[in-house]
C-alpha positions as CSV (number, residue, x, y, z in Angstrom):
1,X,-30.3,22.0,5.2
2,X,-33.5,19.9,4.6
3,X,-33.0,16.2,3.9
4,X,-34.4,16.7,0.3
5,X,-31.9,19.5,-0.3
6,X,-29.1,17.3,0.9
7,X,-30.1,14.5,-1.5
8,X,-30.2,17.1,-4.3
9,X,-26.8,18.4,-3.4
10,X,-25.4,14.8,-3.3
11,X,-26.8,14.1,-6.8
12,X,-25.1,17.3,-8.1
13,X,-21.7,16.3,-6.5
14,X,-21.6,12.7,-7.7
15,X,-22.5,13.8,-11.2
16,X,-19.2,15.8,-11.4
17,X,-15.8,14.2,-12.6
18,X,-14.3,12.2,-9.8
19,X,-11.4,13.8,-7.8
20,X,-9.9,13.8,-4.4
21,X,-11.2,17.2,-3.6
22,X,-14.7,16.2,-4.7
23,X,-14.5,13.4,-2.2
24,X,-14.0,15.8,0.7
25,X,-16.9,17.8,-0.5
26,X,-19.1,14.7,-0.3
27,X,-17.7,13.9,3.1
28,X,-18.5,17.4,4.3
29,X,-22.1,16.9,3.2
30,X,-22.5,13.6,5.1
31,X,-20.7,14.9,8.1
32,X,-23.7,17.0,9.2
33,X,-26.4,14.7,7.8
34,X,-28.5,13.5,10.7
35,X,-29.2,9.8,10.9
36,X,-32.5,9.1,9.0
37,X,-33.9,7.0,6.2
38,X,-32.8,9.8,3.9
39,X,-29.2,9.4,5.0
40,X,-29.3,5.7,4.3
41,X,-30.7,6.5,0.8
42,X,-27.9,9.0,0.4
43,X,-25.2,6.4,1.3
44,X,-26.7,3.9,-1.1
45,X,-26.9,6.5,-3.9
46,X,-23.3,7.7,-3.3
47,X,-21.9,4.1,-3.3
48,X,-23.8,3.3,-6.6
49,X,-22.4,6.4,-8.3
50,X,-18.9,6.2,-7.0
51,X,-18.4,2.5,-7.8
52,X,-15.8,3.4,-10.4
53,X,-13.8,5.8,-8.2
54,X,-10.3,4.7,-7.1
55,X,-10.6,3.3,-3.5
56,X,-7.5,5.1,-2.4
57,X,-9.4,8.4,-2.9
58,X,-12.2,7.4,-0.6
59,X,-10.2,8.0,2.6
60,X,-11.8,8.0,6.1
61,X,-11.9,11.6,7.4
62,X,-9.5,12.3,10.3
63,X,-12.3,12.8,12.9
64,X,-14.4,9.9,11.7
65,X,-11.3,7.7,12.3
66,X,-10.4,9.4,15.6
67,X,-13.9,8.9,17.1
68,X,-14.1,5.3,15.9
69,X,-10.8,4.6,17.7
70,X,-11.9,6.2,20.9
71,X,-11.4,9.9,20.3
72,X,-13.6,12.9,21.4
73,X,-16.9,13.0,19.6
74,X,-17.2,16.7,20.0
75,X,-15.1,17.4,16.9
76,X,-17.8,16.1,14.6
77,X,-20.9,18.4,14.4
78,X,-23.6,15.8,14.7
79,X,-25.7,14.0,17.3
80,X,-24.4,10.6,18.4
81,X,-26.4,7.8,19.8
82,X,-25.3,6.4,23.1
83,X,-22.4,4.0,22.6
84,X,-22.1,4.9,18.9
85,X,-18.6,5.5,17.5
86,X,-18.9,4.6,13.8
87,X,-20.1,7.4,11.6
88,X,-23.4,6.3,10.0
89,X,-21.9,7.3,6.6
90,X,-18.9,5.0,7.1
91,X,-20.1,2.6,4.3
92,X,-19.1,5.2,1.7
93,X,-15.4,4.9,2.9
94,X,-13.0,2.5,1.3
95,X,-9.6,3.5,2.8
96,X,-9.0,3.5,6.6
97,X,-5.8,4.9,7.9
98,X,-4.3,6.5,11.0
99,X,-1.9,9.0,9.4
100,X,-0.9,10.9,6.2
101,X,-4.2,12.6,5.4
102,X,-3.5,14.7,2.2
103,X,-6.4,16.9,3.3
104,X,-9.4,16.1,5.5
105,X,-12.7,17.8,5.3
106,X,-11.5,20.7,7.5
107,X,-8.3,21.2,5.5
108,X,-6.1,19.9,8.3
109,X,-3.6,17.1,8.6
110,X,-3.3,14.8,11.5
111,X,-2.0,11.6,13.0
112,X,-3.9,9.3,15.4
113,X,-2.1,7.4,18.1
114,X,-2.7,3.6,17.7
115,X,-2.0,2.1,21.1
116,X,-3.9,-0.4,23.3
117,X,-7.0,1.8,23.6
118,X,-7.3,2.4,19.9
119,X,-6.7,-1.3,19.0
120,X,-9.5,-2.2,21.4
121,X,-11.9,0.2,19.7
122,X,-10.8,-1.0,16.3
123,X,-11.8,-4.5,17.2
124,X,-15.3,-3.3,18.1
125,X,-15.8,-1.2,15.0
126,X,-19.0,-1.5,13.0
127,X,-20.0,-0.9,9.4
128,X,-16.5,-1.6,8.0
129,X,-17.8,-4.1,5.4
130,X,-16.8,-1.9,2.5
131,X,-13.3,-1.1,3.6
132,X,-10.8,-2.4,1.0
133,X,-7.6,-0.6,2.2
134,X,-6.2,-0.3,5.8
135,X,-3.0,1.5,6.7
136,X,-1.4,1.5,10.1
137,X,1.9,2.8,8.8
138,X,4.3,4.1,11.4
139,X,2.0,3.1,14.3
140,X,4.8,1.7,16.5
141,X,3.0,-1.6,17.0
142,X,6.0,-3.8,17.8
143,X,5.3,-7.4,18.6
144,X,2.9,-6.7,21.5
145,X,0.7,-4.4,19.4
146,X,0.7,-6.9,16.5
147,X,-0.5,-9.6,18.9
148,X,-3.2,-7.3,20.3
149,X,-4.2,-6.5,16.7
150,X,-4.4,-10.2,15.8
151,X,-6.8,-10.7,18.8
152,X,-8.9,-7.6,18.0
153,X,-9.3,-7.8,14.2
154,X,-12.8,-6.7,13.1
155,X,-14.8,-8.3,10.2
156,X,-13.3,-6.8,7.0
157,X,-14.7,-9.0,4.2
158,X,-13.6,-6.7,1.4
159,X,-10.1,-5.9,2.6
160,X,-7.5,-6.2,-0.2
161,X,-4.7,-3.8,0.8
162,X,-2.9,-3.7,4.2
163,X,0.0,-1.4,5.0
164,X,2.0,-2.2,8.2
165,X,5.3,-0.4,7.3
166,X,7.6,1.0,9.9
167,X,6.0,-0.7,13.0
168,X,9.1,-2.5,14.5
169,X,7.2,-5.8,14.1
170,X,9.4,-8.9,14.7
171,X,9.0,-12.5,13.6
172,X,6.6,-13.3,16.5
173,X,4.3,-10.5,15.6
174,X,4.3,-11.5,12.0
175,X,3.3,-15.1,12.9
176,X,0.6,-13.8,15.3
177,X,-1.0,-11.8,12.5
178,X,-0.6,-14.6,10.0
179,X,-2.1,-17.3,12.3
180,X,-5.0,-15.0,13.2
181,X,-6.0,-14.7,9.5
182,X,-5.2,-11.0,9.2
183,X,-3.4,-11.6,5.9
184,X,-6.1,-13.8,4.5
185,X,-7.5,-12.6,1.1
186,X,-5.1,-9.7,0.7
187,X,-4.0,-8.7,-2.7
188,X,-1.4,-6.2,-1.5
189,X,0.8,-6.3,1.7
190,X,3.4,-3.8,2.7
191,X,5.7,-4.7,5.6
192,X,8.6,-2.5,4.7
193,X,10.9,-1.2,7.4
194,X,10.0,-4.0,9.8
195,X,13.2,-5.9,10.5
196,X,11.7,-9.3,11.1
197,X,14.2,-11.2,8.9
198,X,13.9,-14.7,7.5
199,X,11.5,-16.1,10.1
200,X,9.0,-13.2,9.8
201,X,9.2,-13.6,6.0
202,X,8.1,-17.2,6.3
203,X,5.0,-16.0,8.1
204,X,4.1,-14.4,4.8
205,X,5.3,-17.1,2.4
206,X,3.6,-19.9,4.3
207,X,0.3,-18.1,4.9
208,X,-2.4,-20.2,3.0
209,X,-4.7,-17.2,2.9
210,X,-2.3,-15.2,0.6
211,X,-2.9,-17.2,-2.5
212,X,-4.3,-14.2,-4.3
213,X,-1.4,-11.8,-3.5
214,X,-0.5,-9.4,-6.3
215,X,1.7,-6.9,-4.6
216,X,4.4,-7.2,-1.8
217,X,6.6,-4.6,-0.3
218,X,9.4,-6.1,1.8
219,X,12.0,-3.3,1.5
220,X,14.5,-3.3,4.3
221,X,13.2,-6.3,6.4
222,X,16.7,-7.7,6.7
223,X,16.5,-11.1,5.3
224,X,19.6,-13.2,4.5
225,X,20.5,-15.7,1.8
226,X,18.1,-18.2,3.4
227,X,15.2,-15.9,3.0
228,X,16.1,-15.0,-0.5
229,X,16.1,-18.7,-1.3
230,X,12.7,-19.0,0.2
231,X,11.4,-16.4,-2.2
232,X,12.8,-18.2,-5.1
233,X,10.8,-21.3,-4.2
234,X,7.6,-19.6,-3.0
235,X,4.3,-20.6,-4.6
236,X,2.6,-17.8,-2.7
237,X,4.4,-15.2,-4.7
238,X,3.9,-16.9,-8.1
239,X,1.3,-14.3,-9.2
240,X,2.9,-11.1,-8.1
241,X,2.5,-8.1,-10.3
242,X,4.2,-5.6,-8.0
243,X,7.3,-6.2,-5.9
244,X,9.5,-3.9,-3.8
245,X,12.6,-5.0,-2.0
246,X,16.3,-4.2,-1.8
247,X,19.6,-6.1,-1.7
248,X,20.4,-5.4,1.9
249,X,24.1,-6.1,2.6
250,X,26.8,-6.8,0.0
251,X,27.4,-10.3,1.3
252,X,23.9,-11.3,0.0
253,X,24.1,-9.4,-3.3
254,X,24.7,-12.5,-5.3
255,X,21.9,-14.4,-3.6
256,X,19.6,-11.4,-4.3
257,X,20.6,-11.4,-7.9
258,X,19.8,-15.1,-8.3
259,X,16.5,-14.6,-6.5
260,X,15.5,-12.1,-9.2
261,X,16.8,-14.3,-12.0
262,X,14.9,-17.3,-10.7
263,X,11.9,-15.4,-9.4
264,X,8.6,-17.4,-9.4
265,X,6.8,-14.3,-10.5
266,X,9.0,-13.4,-13.5
267,X,6.2,-14.1,-16.0
268,X,3.6,-12.0,-14.2
269,X,5.6,-9.0,-12.7
270,X,4.7,-5.6,-14.0
271,X,6.5,-3.3,-11.4
272,X,9.8,-4.0,-9.7
273,X,11.3,-1.6,-7.2
274,X,14.9,-2.6,-6.3
275,X,16.7,0.6,-5.3
276,X,20.0,0.3,-3.4
277,X,20.5,-3.3,-4.2
278,X,24.2,-3.5,-5.3
279,X,23.2,-4.5,-8.8
280,X,26.1,-3.9,-11.1
281,X,26.5,-4.8,-14.8
282,X,27.6,-8.4,-14.1
283,X,24.5,-8.9,-11.9
284,X,22.2,-7.3,-14.5
285,X,23.5,-9.8,-17.1
286,X,22.5,-12.6,-14.8
287,X,19.0,-11.1,-14.2
288,X,18.5,-10.7,-18.0
289,X,19.0,-14.5,-18.4
290,X,15.3,-14.6,-17.5
291,X,12.5,-12.9,-19.5
292,X,10.1,-10.6,-17.7
293,X,7.5,-10.3,-20.5
294,X,5.1,-8.0,-18.6
295,X,7.6,-5.8,-16.7
296,X,6.6,-2.1,-17.4
297,X,8.2,-0.2,-14.5
298,X,11.5,-0.6,-12.6
299,X,13.2,1.5,-10.0
300,X,17.0,1.1,-10.2
301,X,18.1,4.0,-8.0
302,X,21.5,3.8,-6.3
303,X,22.6,0.7,-8.2
304,X,26.2,0.9,-9.6
305,X,25.5,-0.2,-13.2
306,X,27.7,1.3,-15.9
307,X,26.5,2.1,-19.4
308,X,26.7,-1.6,-20.5
309,X,24.4,-2.6,-17.6
310,X,22.0,0.1,-18.3
311,X,21.8,-0.7,-21.9
312,X,21.1,-4.4,-21.1
313,X,18.0,-3.2,-19.2
314,X,17.0,-0.8,-21.9
315,X,17.6,-3.0,-25.0
316,X,17.6,-6.6,-23.9
317,X,14.8,-8.9,-25.1
318,X,14.4,-9.9,-21.4
319,X,12.4,-6.7,-20.8
320,X,10.2,-6.3,-23.9
321,X,7.4,-4.3,-22.3
322,X,9.5,-1.8,-20.3
323,X,8.0,1.7,-20.3
324,X,9.3,3.5,-17.2
325,X,12.7,3.5,-15.5
326,X,12.8,5.4,-12.2
327,X,16.1,6.7,-10.9
328,X,16.3,9.0,-7.9
329,X,19.1,11.5,-7.6
330,X,18.8,13.9,-4.7
331,X,20.3,16.8,-6.7
332,X,20.8,16.1,-10.5
333,X,23.1,19.1,-10.7
334,X,25.6,17.3,-8.5
335,X,25.9,14.4,-10.9
336,X,25.4,15.8,-14.4
337,X,27.3,13.0,-16.1
338,X,25.2,10.3,-14.6
339,X,22.0,12.2,-15.5
340,X,23.2,12.6,-19.1
341,X,24.0,8.9,-19.4
342,X,20.6,7.9,-18.1
343,X,18.9,10.2,-20.5
344,X,20.9,8.9,-23.4
345,X,20.2,5.3,-22.6
346,X,16.5,5.4,-21.6
347,X,15.2,8.5,-23.3
348,X,11.5,9.2,-22.6
349,X,11.3,6.1,-20.4
350,X,13.4,7.8,-17.7
351,X,11.8,9.4,-14.6
352,X,14.3,11.3,-12.6
353,X,13.4,11.9,-8.9
354,X,10.9,10.2,-6.7
355,X,7.3,9.7,-7.5
356,X,5.0,7.2,-5.8
357,X,4.6,4.0,-7.8
358,X,1.4,2.2,-6.6
359,X,-0.3,-1.0,-7.4
360,X,-3.8,-0.1,-8.6
361,X,-6.3,-2.6,-7.2
362,X,-9.4,-0.9,-8.5
363,X,-9.6,-2.5,-12.0
């Protein structure tokens, strides 16, 4: 396709209503666009006309990411300059990840290994100045990988969202990342399913670069009463809009309840995900002693509240803005009485089952 035709096709694509599928059509166009002044014009044009798109839609294609991290260039049908590993259209991408492609531009799914070789290439990557979201979820980094990542972190001036869940990172790895400035400037950080405990949590709470943090996911990081107390006193978390955690073990259930009641982010919180946290009616009464004026969404799955506790959540003045109550039941047919109670208490606010609840950073 001639360069002028490609520009005409691009103008037609970006004039359509934004969608995830449309993104892959745009990627397909750029995938075979040879490097030229016209390509640079196309990148600038695309960025200007996609500025209002959600960044989470603008995912790096699987093969662009694979080549950038040291994979085989042959899978991308284009000519590569010697030593080049970053696709020249990378500046249109906003979300870099190594797994969970909903669909790439060849209709496939894939997962990229993220070991020493890939981390080395990640540190040398170019043209990542527009990346706002990075996910290395499930990459099995452990402390060694976290240290390597802290030593090989590229320049990501626009980064706002970092997902490190399920990486077996311990407290030392968390401190290495924090000291290296990897967390600096983030608005959302997910470290769920990394059992780094109280000491690893302090690497987050004491990080001076996290003063703008709006969302934190620390589900199942195995903190104790000490860590819960640190959350209660944290200035770093004072502006949270989105918070996901759980109550861990029964011996810390009271401390968990007090952490929520005295949360430094009670006045700003909009989404609270606290499934499986041993919150019964007595504990819900304690939590409701504090007003959460902006709380719109809450996940209370697997918490043993009776009707009184549920009605405190539904009717108390402590939650005046509540719009959505998420409750996951694997098979509603197996617990029809619970389902009926939830429907009676929450009405249209109830969402049965699981649906992803995200913090939107694109506004």
